[in-house]
C-alpha positions in Angstrom: 0.0 0.0 0.0 1.3 3.4 -0.9 2.0 6.3 1.5 -0.9 8.1 -0.1 -3.2 6.5 2.5 -1.8 9.0 4.9 -2.5 11.9 2.7 -6.0 12.5 3.9 -5.0 12.8 7.5 -1.8 14.6 6.9 -3.0 17.7 5.2 -3.7 16.2 1.8 -0.1 15.7 0.8 0.1 12.8 -1.7 3.4 11.1 -1.8 4.2 12.1 1.7 7.1 9.9 2.9 6.4 7.1 5.4 6.8 8.2 9.0 10.0 7.4 10.8 9.0 7.5 14.5 7.3 4.6 16.2 4.3 6.6 17.2 3.9 8.0 13.6 4.1 4.4 12.3 1.3 3.4 14.7 -0.7 6.4 13.4 -0.1 5.4 9.8 -1.2 1.9 10.6 -4.5 3.2 12.1 -4.9 5.3 8.9 -4.3 2.3 6.7 -6.8 0.1 8.7 -9.5 2.8 8.4 -8.7 3.4 4.8 -8.8 -0.3 3.9 -12.0 -1.0 6.0 -13.8 2.0 4.5 -12.8 1.2 1.0 -13.7 -2.5 1.3 -17.1 -1.7 2.8 -17.7 0.9 0.1 -17.5 -1.9 -2.4 -20.5 -3.6 -0.7 -22.7 -1.1 -2.6 -22.3 -3.7 -5.4 -23.9 -6.3 -3.2 -26.7 -4.0 -2.2 -27.3 -3.0 -5.9 -27.3 -6.6 -6.9 -29.7 -7.7 -4.2 -32.1 -4.8 -5.1 -31.9 -5.5 -8.8 -32.5 -9.2 -8.3 -35.5 -8.5 -6.0 -37.0 -6.1 -8.6 -36.5 -8.6 -11.4 -37.9 -11.6 -9.5 -40.9 -9.6 -8.2 -41.7 -7.7 -11.4 -40.9 -10.2 -14.1 -41.6 -13.5 -12.4 -44.0 -12.7 -9.5 -41.6 -14.4 -7.1 -40.3 -11.9 -4.5 -37.4 -13.0 -2.4 -37.5 -13.4 1.4 -33.9 -12.3 1.8 -33.2 -9.3 -0.4 -34.6 -6.6 1.9 -32.6 -7.8 4.9 -29.4 -8.3 3.0 -29.7 -4.7 1.8 -30.4 -3.5 5.3 -27.6 -5.6 6.9 -24.9 -4.6 4.4 -25.9 -1.0 4.3 -26.0 -0.7 8.1 -22.5 -2.3 8.4 -21.1 0.0 5.7 -22.7 3.0 7.5 -21.1 2.0 10.8 -17.6 1.4 9.6 -17.6 4.5 7.4 -17.2 6.6 10.5 -13.5 5.9 10.9 -12.9 6.4 7.2 -14.7 9.7 7.3 -12.7 10.7 10.3 -9.5 9.8 8.5 -10.3 12.1 5.7 -11.9 14.7 8.0 -15.3 14.5 6.4 -17.5 14.6 9.5 -19.8 17.6 9.9 -18.4 20.5 11.9 -19.7 24.0 12.3 -17.0 25.9 10.5 -18.5 29.4 10.9 -17.2 29.6 14.5 -14.4 27.2 14.3 -12.5 28.8 11.4 -12.9 32.2 13.0 -10.8 31.0 15.9 -7.0 31.2 16.1 -5.2 27.8 15.6 -4.4 27.8 19.3 -8.1 28.2 20.2 -9.1 25.6 17.6 -6.8 23.1 19.3 -8.2 24.0 22.8 -11.7 23.4 21.5 -10.7 20.1 19.9 -9.2 18.9 23.2 -12.3 20.0 25.1 -14.8 18.4 22.7 -12.6 15.3 22.5 -14.0 14.3 26.0 -17.5 14.0 24.5 -16.1 12.2 21.4 -14.4 9.6 23.7 -17.6 9.2 25.7 -19.6 8.6 22.5 -17.1 6.0 21.2 -16.8 4.2 24.5 -20.6 4.0 24.6 -20.6 2.4 21.1 -18.0 0.0 22.2 -19.4 -1.0 25.6 -23.2 -1.0 24.8 -22.7 -2.3 21.3 -20.4 -5.0 22.6 -22.9 -6.1 25.2 -25.7 -6.2 22.6 -23.6 -8.2 20.1 -22.5 -10.6 22.8 -26.1 -11.1 24.0 -27.3 -11.6 20.4 -24.6 -14.2 19.8 -25.3 -16.1 23.1 -29.0 -16.2 22.4 -28.6 -16.7 18.7 -31.0 -13.8 18.2 -32.6 -13.6 14.8 -34.7 -11.0 13.1 -38.0 -13.0 13.3 -38.7 -12.5 9.6 -39.4 -15.3 7.1 -35.7 -15.4 6.2 -34.7 -15.1 9.9 -31.0 -14.6 9.8 -28.9 -14.1 13.0 -28.5 -10.4 13.9 -25.2 -10.6 15.9 -23.0 -9.8 12.8 -24.7 -6.4 12.4 -24.6 -5.7 16.2 -20.9 -6.7 16.3 -20.2 -3.9 13.8 -21.3 -1.3 16.4 -18.3 -1.9 18.8 -16.0 -2.5 15.9 -17.0 0.9 14.4 -16.5 2.5 17.9 -13.0 1.2 18.0 -12.1 2.4 14.5 -13.7 5.8 15.1 -12.0 6.2 18.5 -8.6 5.2 17.2 -8.8 7.5 14.2 -10.1 10.4 16.3 -7.3 10.0 18.7 -4.7 9.9 16.0 -6.2 13.0 14.4 -6.2 15.0 17.7 -2.7 14.0 18.5 -1.5 15.0 15.0 -3.3 18.3 15.4 -1.4 18.8 18.6 1.9 18.0 16.8 2.4 14.7 18.6 3.7 11.8 16.6 4.0 13.8 13.4 7.8 13.6 12.9 8.0 17.3 13.5 5.4 18.4 11.0 2.1 19.7 12.4 -1.0 18.6 10.4 -3.0 21.3 8.6 
């Protein structure tokens, strides 16, 4: 994988050399994981499109609707939505109210980032803890959807704590970079 994976989190600098410090390498590894997971799950739109097209064809042309297509679409889309959080965080595409933020000095922006990071961590830890409990309970009970197809629901619930870990890791990396920690001397833009 090229060093371009780090470009989104490092001020959009394609071809940026690989980091040399240990902490910077850890940061780059987290970047690569979120990039890979986000890219891989983005490709699941093909599965969703295929399932919807198959359902439309079977229902319209043959009068034989499927029992699985709707749930596959929901399952795959929900998982993609969840794991996209870390990817969006890597490329700094989450929503932020820039009207006030951009009017601040860089020092005040960093202070605000540190202050709001507490709430971000609380949110991510809630995803990890509560989502983990729900996934574990669904697995132990072999919880299903109760529909005619009736697939197990734990795989989707498992994506909740996984997404919390990916989001927390990337958010932490972004904040530390913004503070100039682990950036090999270069502060991120």
